[in-house]
SEVEX-290232 format. One record per residue (C-alpha): chain; residue in one letter; x, y, z. Coordinates in steps of 0.2 Angstrom, whole numbers, plus 5000, padded with zeros to 4 digits. Layout:
 c r   c1   c2   c3
 A A    X    Y    Z
...
//
This chain:
 c r   c1   c2   c3
 A X 5108 4644 5047
 A X 5095 4646 5061
 A X 5083 4662 5066
 A X 5095 4663 5083
 A X 5110 4667 5073
 A X 5103 4678 5062
 A X 5096 4688 5077
 A X 5113 4688 5085
 A X 5121 4694 5070
 A X 5112 4710 5068
 A X 5110 4726 5079
 A X 5092 4725 5085
 A X 5082 4740 5093
 A X 5068 4741 5102
 A X 5053 4752 5097
 A X 5058 4764 5111
 A X 5076 4765 5108
 A X 5072 4767 5089
 A X 5061 4783 5093
 A X 5074 4790 5106
 A X 5089 4789 5093
 A X 5077 4797 5082
 A X 5075 4812 5094
 A X 5094 4813 5100
 A X 5096 4814 5081
 A X 5084 4827 5076
 A X 5090 4836 5092
 A X 5109 4836 5087
 A X 5108 4839 5070
 A X 5089 4851 5066
 A X 5090 4858 5084
 A X 5080 4875 5086
 A X 5071 4883 5071
 A X 5059 4897 5067
 A X 5043 4890 5058
 A X 5027 4898 5050
 A X 5012 4893 5047
 A X 4993 4892 5050
 A X 4987 4888 5068
 A X 4974 4873 5068
 A X 4966 4862 5080
 A X 4973 4871 5095
 A X 4968 4862 5111
 A X 4971 4870 5128
 A X 4971 4859 5145
 A X 4970 4863 5162
 A X 4986 4860 5164
 A X 4990 4876 5156
 A X 4999 4868 5142
 A X 4992 4870 5123
 A X 4994 4859 5109
 A X 4989 4863 5090
 A X 4995 4860 5073
 A X 5005 4872 5061
 A X 5001 4870 5043
 A X 5003 4875 5025
 A X 4996 4872 5009
 A X 5006 4856 5008
 A X 5011 4849 5025
 A X 5007 4851 5046
 A X 5019 4851 5060
 A X 5012 4844 5079
 A X 5017 4859 5091
 A X 5017 4858 5111
 A X 5019 4874 5118
 A X 5021 4871 5138
 A X 5013 4882 5152
 A X 5028 4893 5156
 A X 5032 4898 5139
 A X 5012 4900 5133
 A X 5012 4913 5147
 A X 5023 4925 5136
 A X 5016 4921 5120
 A X 5006 4931 5109
 A X 4986 4927 5109
 A X 4982 4916 5094
 A X 4968 4906 5088
 A X 4964 4893 5074
 A X 4967 4901 5058
 A X 4980 4914 5063
 A X 4996 4914 5055
 A X 5011 4913 5069
 A X 5031 4911 5069
 A X 5035 4900 5081
 A X 5055 4895 5087
 A X 5055 4878 5096
 A X 5066 4863 5097
 A X 5063 4849 5084
 A X 5061 4833 5091
 A X 5051 4815 5092
 A X 5035 4811 5103
 A X 5045 4795 5110
 A X 5030 4787 5115
 A X 5020 4788 5100
 A X 5035 4791 5086
 A X 5028 4806 5082
 A X 5038 4821 5075
 A X 5032 4837 5085
 A X 5040 4855 5087
 A X 5042 4859 5106
 A X 5037 4880 5104
 A X 5049 4893 5115
 A X 5042 4907 5107
 A X 5028 4912 5097
 A X 5024 4929 5089
 A X 5009 4934 5075
 A X 5016 4932 5058
 A X 5013 4944 5044
 A X 5001 4956 5045
 A X 4997 4951 5063
 A X 5014 4954 5069
 A X 5013 4972 5061
 A X 4997 4976 5068
 A X 5004 4971 5086
 A X 5019 4982 5082
 A X 5008 4994 5075
 A X 4997 4995 5091
 A X 5012 4995 5103
 A X 5020 5010 5094
 A X 5004 5019 5097
 A X 5002 5017 5115
 A X 5019 5020 5119
 A X 5019 5038 5109
 A X 5000 5043 5115
 A X 5006 5040 5132
 A X 5021 5052 5128
 A X 5010 5064 5122
 A X 5015 5065 5103
 A X 4997 5063 5097
 A X 4990 5078 5107
 A X 4982 5093 5102
 A X 4989 5105 5110
 A X 5005 5102 5103
 A X 4998 5104 5084
 A X 4999 5121 5075
 A X 4986 5128 5064
 A X 4990 5130 5045
 A X 4994 5147 5040
 A X 4978 5158 5034
 A X 4988 5164 5019
 A X 4998 5150 5012
 A X 5012 5155 4997
 A X 5023 5139 4996
 A X 5017 5122 4999
 A X 5030 5107 5000
 A X 5026 5089 4995
 A X 5034 5074 5001
 A X 5033 5059 4990
 A X 5037 5048 4977
 A X 5043 5056 4961
 A X 5037 5044 4950
 A X 5019 5039 4958
 A X 5003 5048 4953
 A X 5000 5056 4970
 A X 5012 5073 4963
 A X 5000 5075 4948
 A X 4985 5072 4958
 A X 4990 5088 4968
 A X 4996 5097 4956
 A X 4978 5094 4948
 A X 4971 5098 4962
 A X 4981 5116 4965
 A X 4977 5122 4946
 A X 4960 5119 4947
 A X 4960 5128 4965
 A X 4972 5141 4965
 A X 4986 5140 4952
 A X 4996 5152 4960
 A X 5002 5140 4971
 A X 5011 5130 4957
 A X 5024 5124 4956
 A X 5026 5119 4971
 A X 5043 5112 4981
 A X 5045 5093 4978
 A X 5055 5083 4991
 A X 5055 5065 4980
 A X 5057 5050 4992
 A X 5052 5031 4990
 A X 5037 5030 5000
 A X 5039 5009 5005
 A X 5054 4998 5008
 A X 5070 4998 5016
 A X 5075 5015 5012
 A X 5058 5024 5014
 A X 5061 5028 5031
 A X 5077 5037 5033
 A X 5074 5046 5016
 A X 5057 5053 5023
 A X 5065 5057 5040
 A X 5078 5068 5028
 A X 5066 5076 5019
 A X 5059 5082 5034
 A X 5074 5090 5041
 A X 5079 5096 5025
 A X 5063 5106 5024
 A X 5061 5113 5041
 A X 5081 5118 5040
 A X 5077 5128 5022
 A X 5060 5135 5029
 A X 5057 5138 5012
 A X 5039 5132 5012
 A X 5022 5137 5023
 A X 5017 5122 5025
 A X 5022 5101 5021
 A X 5011 5087 5013
 A X 5016 5071 5019
 A X 5008 5059 5005
 A X 5007 5043 4996
 A X 4994 5031 4988
 A X 4984 5017 4996
 A X 4990 5000 4998
 A X 4993 4987 5011
 A X 4996 4987 5029
 A X 5016 4982 5024
 A X 5015 4995 5010
 A X 5011 5009 5023
 A X 5024 5004 5037
 A X 5036 5018 5035
 A X 5023 5029 5039
 A X 5020 5017 5054
 A X 5040 5020 5060
 A X 5044 5029 5075
 A X 5059 5039 5066
 A X 5045 5046 5055
 A X 5035 5051 5070
 A X 5047 5059 5079
 A X 5053 5068 5062
 A X 5037 5076 5059
 A X 5034 5080 5077
 A X 5052 5090 5077
 A X 5048 5099 5061
 A X 5046 5117 5062
 A X 5034 5118 5049
 A X 5015 5111 5049
 A X 5013 5095 5041
 A X 4998 5088 5034
 A X 4997 5071 5029
 A X 4985 5064 5015
 A X 4993 5044 5017
 A X 4984 5031 5009
 A X 4961 5029 5008
 A X 4951 5035 5018
 A X 4951 5021 5029
 A X 4970 5019 5032
 A X 4976 5029 5047
 A X 4994 5027 5051
 A X 5007 5033 5066
 A X 5011 5047 5055
 A X 4993 5053 5051
 A X 4992 5054 5070
 A X 5006 5065 5074
 A X 5003 5078 5060
 A X 4996 5095 5062
 A X 4983 5090 5052
 A X 4975 5072 5044
 A X 4968 5072 5027
 A X 4960 5056 5020
 A X 4968 5055 5003
 A X 4982 5065 4995
 A X 4970 5077 4985
 A X 4961 5080 5001
 A X 4976 5086 5008
 A X 4979 5098 4994
 A X 4960 5105 4996
 A X 4965 5109 5013
 A X 4982 5118 5012
 A X 4973 5128 4997
 A X 4963 5142 4996
 A X 4947 5142 4984
 A X 4953 5153 4970
 A X 4934 5154 4963
 A X 4929 5160 4980
 A X 4941 5171 4981
 A X 4936 5179 4963
 A X 4918 5179 4968
 A X 4923 5188 4986
 A X 4933 5201 4976
 A X 4918 5204 4962
 A X 4908 5207 4979
 A X 4919 5218 4985
 A X 4920 5229 4969
 A X 4900 5229 4968
 A X 4897 5234 4988
 A X 4913 5248 4984
 A X 4902 5255 4970
 A X 4884 5255 4981
 A X 4895 5266 4994
 A X 4902 5278 4981
 A X 4884 5279 4972
 A X 4876 5282 4989
 A X 4888 5295 4995
 A X 4883 5305 4979
 A X 4864 5301 4981
 A X 4866 5309 5000
 A X 4874 5324 4994
 A X 4863 5328 4980
 A X 4850 5325 4994
 A X 4859 5339 5005
 A X 4861 5350 4991
 A X 4842 5349 4985
 A X 4837 5353 5002
 A X 4849 5369 5003
 A X 4843 5374 4986
 A X 4825 5373 4994
 A X 4828 5382 5010
 A X 4838 5396 4999
 A X 4821 5398 4988
 A X 4810 5399 5003
 A X 4821 5414 5013
 A X 4822 5423 4994
 A X 4837 5436 5000
 A X 4845 5439 4984
 A X 4861 5443 4991
 A X 4861 5425 5003
 A X 4856 5416 4988
 A X 4871 5423 4979
 A X 4882 5419 4992
 A X 4873 5402 4995
 A X 4874 5400 4977
 A X 4893 5403 4977
 A X 4895 5389 4992
 A X 4883 5376 4982
 A X 4896 5379 4967
 A X 4910 5376 4978
 A X 4903 5362 4988
 A X 4898 5353 4970
 A X 4915 5355 4964
 A X 4922 5348 4982
 A X 4909 5334 4981
 A X 4915 5331 4964
 A X 4934 5330 4967
 A X 4930 5320 4982
 A X 4920 5307 4972
 A X 4932 5306 4959
 A X 4948 5305 4972
 A X 4939 5291 4980
 A X 4933 5282 4961
 A X 4954 5285 4956
 A X 4959 5275 4972
 A X 4948 5261 4971
 A X 4953 5261 4954
 A X 4970 5261 4958
 A X 4968 5247 4970
 A X 4958 5236 4958
 A X 4972 5237 4946
 A X 4986 5237 4958
 A X 4975 5218 4963
 A X 4974 5214 4944
 A X 4992 5217 4942
 A X 4997 5206 4955
 A X 4988 5193 4952
 A X 4995 5194 4933
 A X 5014 5195 4942
 A X 5011 5178 4951
 A X 5003 5171 4936
 A X 5010 5155 4932
 A X 5016 5160 4915
 A X 5026 5175 4923
 A X 5035 5163 4936
 A X 5039 5152 4922
 A X 5046 5167 4911
 A X 5056 5172 4928
 A X 5062 5155 4929
 A X 5069 5154 4914
 A X 5078 5169 4913
 A X 5087 5165 4931
 A X 5091 5148 4923
 A X 5101 5157 4908
 A X 5110 5168 4921
 A X 5116 5152 4930
 A X 5119 5144 4914
 A X 5130 5158 4907
 A X 5138 5160 4926
 A X 5140 5140 4925
 A X 5152 5142 4907
 A X 5164 5156 4916
 A X 5169 5145 4928
 A X 5184 5134 4927
 A X 5181 5116 4936
 A X 5202 5112 4933
 A X 5205 5127 4943
 A X 5197 5121 4956
 A X 5201 5100 4956
 A X 5219 5104 4953
 A X 5223 5110 4972
 A X 5210 5095 4977
 A X 5220 5082 4966
 A X 5238 5087 4975
 A X 5230 5086 4992
 A X 5223 5068 4990
 A X 5240 5064 4981
 A X 5248 5072 4998
 A X 5236 5062 5010
 A X 5237 5048 5000
 A X 5256 5048 5004
 A X 5255 5054 5021
 A X 5244 5039 5024
 A X 5256 5025 5016
 A X 5270 5031 5028
 A X 5257 5030 5044
 A X 5253 5012 5038
 A X 5270 5005 5036
 A X 5275 5014 5053
 A X 5260 5006 5062
 A X 5265 4989 5053
 A X 5285 4989 5058
 A X 5278 4993 5077
 A X 5265 4978 5075
 A X 5278 4967 5069
 A X 5290 4970 5085
 A X 5276 4968 5095
 A X 5272 4949 5088
 A X 5290 4946 5088
 A X 5292 4951 5106
 A X 5276 4940 5112
 A X 5281 4925 5102
 A X 5299 4927 5111
 A X 5292 4927 5127
 A X 5280 4912 5124
 A X 5295 4902 5117
 A X 5304 4907 5135
 A X 5290 4899 5144
 A X 5286 4883 5135
 A X 5287 4869 5147
 A X 5297 4858 5132
 A X 5310 4870 5132
 A X 5313 4867 5151
 A X 5313 4849 5147
 A X 5326 4852 5135
 A X 5338 4858 5148
 A X 5338 4842 5156
 A X 5323 4842 5168
 A X 5309 4830 5169
 A X 5290 4832 5177
 A X 5285 4818 5190
 A X 5268 4811 5190
 A X 5257 4797 5197
 A X 5247 4785 5190
 A X 5233 4796 5190
 A X 5241 4811 5180
 A X 5244 4822 5195
 A X 5260 4833 5194
 A X 5272 4829 5210
 A X 5276 4845 5219
 A X 5283 4839 5236
 A X 5291 4825 5244
 A X 5277 4816 5251
 A X 5279 4802 5263
 A X 5265 4793 5256
 A X 5274 4791 5239
 A X 5285 4777 5246
 A X 5285 4762 5237
 A X 5273 4770 5224
 A X 5276 4769 5203
 A X 5277 4786 5196
 A X 5280 4792 5177
 A X 5296 4805 5174
 A X 5292 4814 5158
 A X 5309 4819 5151
 A X 5311 4828 5133
 A X 5312 4813 5122
 A X 5301 4801 5131
 A X 5294 4794 5149
 A X 5302 4784 5163
 A X 5291 4771 5175
 A X 5298 4772 5193
 A X 5297 4767 5209
 A X 5300 4777 5225
 A X 5312 4768 5237
 A X 5315 4782 5250
 A X 5308 4799 5254
 A X 5320 4813 5258
 A X 5312 4829 5265
 A X 5320 4843 5261
 A X 5328 4849 5278
 A X 5320 4867 5286
 A X 5331 4880 5287
//
């Protein structure tokens, strides 16, 4: 067998045909895809087109970004992580597999950072970061609310800080929320709204530990920012480390660098208050001593004047006056001393009443009372009417479903009858036919041009090929 005969028996493609065939197969079967990778070998031309490769640790692919799409693409450079949406195909001139990019945006933290900057600019323009709308913290805080995870170390750090600085603020009101992941944003928003409705605390701390930009992303969400702005209670943020700044920090009434710093910002310094109280006691004693010394000096001056005058009767009268004044002075000093001592006792009692031990005992007594009330309540009496109501609702719903199902069945049957009446096959079954030209056009009028032409008649059980012998147009009335 000769070489020419072998060639004739095979399907032989040219190189360009092979590349075009491969391009068609890729476009038809793979089409448009999203690809994530690192930009390398970026080249820009005067035409506005940009060529580069996307790579990972195992492979790379050539990419083309035409001028029209390049104008709308995010800025990128060699080494950037990007997401590219493009059409797969083959550059037929070289037989090279390529991705024609239609859309390009940052990937990973780059994408998150771009979203962060866009939201920050928009909320800044709305005035959500303005210092005029932020509220000062209350001068005297009695109750603190903390919105954070119940599982992390943050709540313990805050508790330790409050115990060190001002233990009367313990225990604080905890609003437990997840601080990262899909459930974090709705739970944080709900906690802010709940705290605002309850109005049980004087200030709120929104806190979590450090992490990456993705870990802290819940605090860069617009819903969380607007919930902080709408909260009627002053909000202090302590999110991440000192270098981390989130959208929530910009909106909050006060931003602390860490959760511990947030606890310090809202709590008074107990040691400083004790020193201040001690200073007040010292000043009070000094005032009383100075008043007693002053009165004694006045008394000494009066006695000296009396001794110089030496009238017996006047001396006796003045001596009586001096005794009276001395008694009044002592009574006044005793009253002032007693008032100040009573005030010190009240302050000491107030500190004792607000001590953690007293509050724990009060809470335990309340818990015992609630447990007693719970034992007196019979749940069955409240559940029985609810079960009856549920059973009645179920029966009523079943009746309504059966009724609606019957109506829908009737409607379907009516539509089926109308469809059968409009079926062309039903018309043909009654003896009618459809005339069509050889090019499958339906004949609707006695056109003189059809003379001597072949036509086809479609019947219910087949077709007839006919020839038009004469044309008899209908007479007009």
